[in-house]
N, C-alpha and C positions, 0 to 999 in steps of 0.2 A: 619615305623610309629614310631615317638619318644615316649618316655615313658609317658610324660604328656598327649599327645593326646590319647594314648591307655587307660590310667587310666580314662579319661573323658568319652570315649566310653563305657568302662565297667560299670562305674557308671550310665550312661544313660540307658544302657541295664538292669541293676539291678532294677532301678526305674521303667522301663516299665514293667518288669516281676512282680514286686510287685503290680502295679496297675491292671494288668490283673488278678492276683490271687484275689485281693480284689474285683474286679468286679464279680468274680465267687462266692463270699461268700453270705450267706443269709442276706445281710445288710438290705433288705427291711423288714425282719422279726424283726430286733431289732432297726431299725430307728436310726442309729448312726449318730451323728453330733459332732460339736466342738463349744465351746464358742468362738465366733469370735475374741474377743480382746485378747485371748490367742494365736492367730496367729498374728494379727496386727489390730490396731485401724482403719486402712484404709480399708473400706468395699470391694473395688475392689481387693486389695491384698488378703484379707481373702477369698473372693469368688473364686479367681483363685486357691488358695491352696486347698479348699474343692473340687473343680472340679478335680484337679489333682489326688486326692485320691478317686474320685467317691463317695463322700459323698453328700447327698441330703438334709441334715438338718443343721440348725445353731441356736444356742442360742445367742441372742443379748443382750449385756449389754452396753458397750461403743462403740460409733461410732465416728470416727474422733476426738478422744481424749476427749470425753465428754460423760457423761451418756446420754443414748438415751432420757430419760425423760426431760433432760435439753436442748436438741437440738430443734430447730424450727421444726414444723411438716413437713415443706417442705424438710428438710434434711432427715427426717425419710422416706418420700416418695421416695426420691432419693436413699436411701439405699435399699428400697424394690425393686426399679426398677433394681438395679444392681444384686441383688439376683435372681430376676425373670429371668433376661437374662442368668444366669448361672444355672437355673433349681433347685434353692435351696429354700426350705421352712423354715420359721421361726418356730421352735418348741416352744420356750418360749421367752417371753420378760422379761429380767432381770430388776427388779426395786429395789430401796432402800426403798420401802414402809415398815414402821414399823421397820426400822433398826436404831432405836434410843432407848435410855433408856425410860422406861415407864414413860410418863409425870405424874406429880402429879395432883391431882384433885383441881387445883387452877386456877385463871384467866390466869396465865402464862402457866400452863400446857394445858389449853384448847386452847390457842393460838398455841401451838406446835402441838396439835392434828388437828387443822384446817389446818395447813400447810401440815400435812400428808394426810388429805382428798383431798386437792388440788393436791398433788402429785399423789394420786390414780386416780383422774380425768384425769390428763395428761397421766398417764400410760395407762389408758383404751383407750384414743384417739389414742395413738401410737400403742398399740396392734392391734387395728382395722386397722391402716395403714399398719402394718407389715403383716396382714393376719393371726394372731394367736389368739386363744381364751384363751391362758394360760399365766398368769403372775407369775413370781417368786417374792414372798414377804417374810417377816420375821414376828417374833412375839416378837419384842423388845429385846434389849440388856441389859445385867446386867451392871449397873453403877459400877464404881470402889468401891470395898468393899461391894457391895450389895449382899445379899443372897436371893435366891428365897423364896417366901412365898405363903401360900394358898391364901391370899388376892390378891397378885399380879397376880397369875394365874387366879383367878376368873375374875379379870378385863380384863386380856388379852383375855380370852375366850369370854367375852362380846364384846370387841372391834373387835375381829376377826369375830364374828357373824355379827356385824354391817358392817364390810368391805364386807362380803359375800353378804349382802343385797344390798349394793351400787354397787357391781360389778355383779349384776344379768346378766346372759348371758355370763359371762366369768368364767374361773376357776382360783382360787387362789392357787398356789402351794408353800406352805411354805417350805423354806429351813431350815433344822436343821444346826445350825452354832455355831462354837466355841465362847464362851462368851455370848451366847444368852440364853434366858429362855428356849428355845427348842433346845437342843444340841444333846442329845442322842436319840436312837430309843425308849427307855422307855418313855422319855418326849414327844416325838412325838406321841406315841401311846396314852398317856393320853390326849393330846390335841384333838386328833381325836375322843376320846370317849365323850368329853365335847362339841365339836363343830361338830354337826351332819349335817350341811348344805352340800348338795351334790356337791356344787361347791368349796368346800374347801378340799384340799388334800396336798400331800407332794411333794416337790423336795427332794427326799431322797438322802442324801450324807453319805454313810456308813463310808467314811474316816474321815469326820468331827466327826461323832459319835464315832469313835475309839479314836479321840483326847480327848474326854471327859473321857476316861478310860474304856469305855464299849467295850465288845466283840461284835462289831457291826454286824458281820455275823458269825454264824447264829443268835446269841442271840438277838441283837437289832432289826434285821430285823423281827424276829418272834413276836415282840411287835406291829407290824404295820398291818393294814388291807391292803392286797395287792391291793384291788380294789380302795383304796384311795391314791395310789402312782401314781402321774400324770407325773413325770419326774424323771430321775436318773442321778446323776453325777458320772463320772468314773475317778478315778486316782489311786495312790498307795502311800503307806507310809511305813516307818520303824521306829523302836524305836532307839533313840540315847540318852544315858545318862538319860534314863527313860522318855524321852519325844518323842512325835510323830513328825517326820519331813517328808516332802513330798519328793517323789523320782519319777523317771521315772517309767511308767507302766512296770511291769515285774521285776523291780529291788528291790521291796519291799516285804511286808508281806501279803498284802491283797489278798484274793482269788477272783479275778474278775471272773474267770471261774465259780466257784461254785455259786457266787452271781447271775450272769446273768442266769445261768441254773435254779436257784431257782425261779427267777422272771418269767421266761418264763413258767416254770411248774405251777406256781400259776396263770397263765393267763394274765400276764402283756403284754400289747400291746402298751405301751407308748414309749416315746422317751428317748434316752440316749445322754448325752453330755460329751465329754472328757474335763475336766477342770484340767489341770495338777498341777497348783500352783508351781510345781518344776521348778527351773530355772538353766539351764546350763549356764556357762559363755559365751557361743556362742549366747545366746539370747533366747527370748521366742518362736520364730518360730522354731528354732532348737529343743528346748525342746519339743514343741508340736509334731513336726514331729517324734522325737525319740519315743514318747509315742504312737502315732497313728500306727507306724510301729510295735510296740510291741503288739498292740491289735490284729494284724492279726492272729498269731497262737492261740490266745485265742478264737477268733470268729470262727476259723476253727474247733475248738473242741466242740463248743456249740451244 
């Protein structure tokens, strides 16, 4: 057998062993999935990748190179059919709802808000088509040079409560995000204290919170009510020149093992999505595959 053929067989054997080990892990207990466009915007390609790693959950944002909320509903149903064929459930529908600067209370600002309410309506229709009751949303971005204020937060809380009313029957999972009014665990905790609607919770991203300068685990995490964490993003980061940069899972500073253990100890039964953001020159699928493989020993220890 020539060397290239032998290498190919060894690689195939290693991949098969990895999948067998992964199948033996308590994945059902942590409901692990991947944000599909971190694999590929083509739904079939992403579904095959998830199946290869025995993952049964997917967070959906972009499909076929476009935000799902901008795709015709027929394309959403087509995507759902592909996922169903591969035994994959949609954990969260990713939306860009409220991912804009807080509109002013002017006629132009009200027009922008009307556009956001229309976006929410499209998102709810597509969430239903995907078979999920959970939407990832935001709580407005800071405009260049803008500083958060009590007045802006009061209005954000009011608008979030209105969104909860309009989305009755669905859960709104707010992602804490860099450059947003809700970035850190402390800010997320404050929001949840003011917005008490039970269909409002968090897509908790501790790595985003770390980017704000917060010690996101355990400090930021402890600012949250675990019962109101609806979804969790998994990735890793490291500091470079005083700034947070994304890296492959296991190659950075974040304690994914301790974080997952704490969530489970606190009764968390929701879903997790790998969302690497890190990009190897070999491409996003290679980057995601590198990180999902690195999660294996972490999950083994949970």
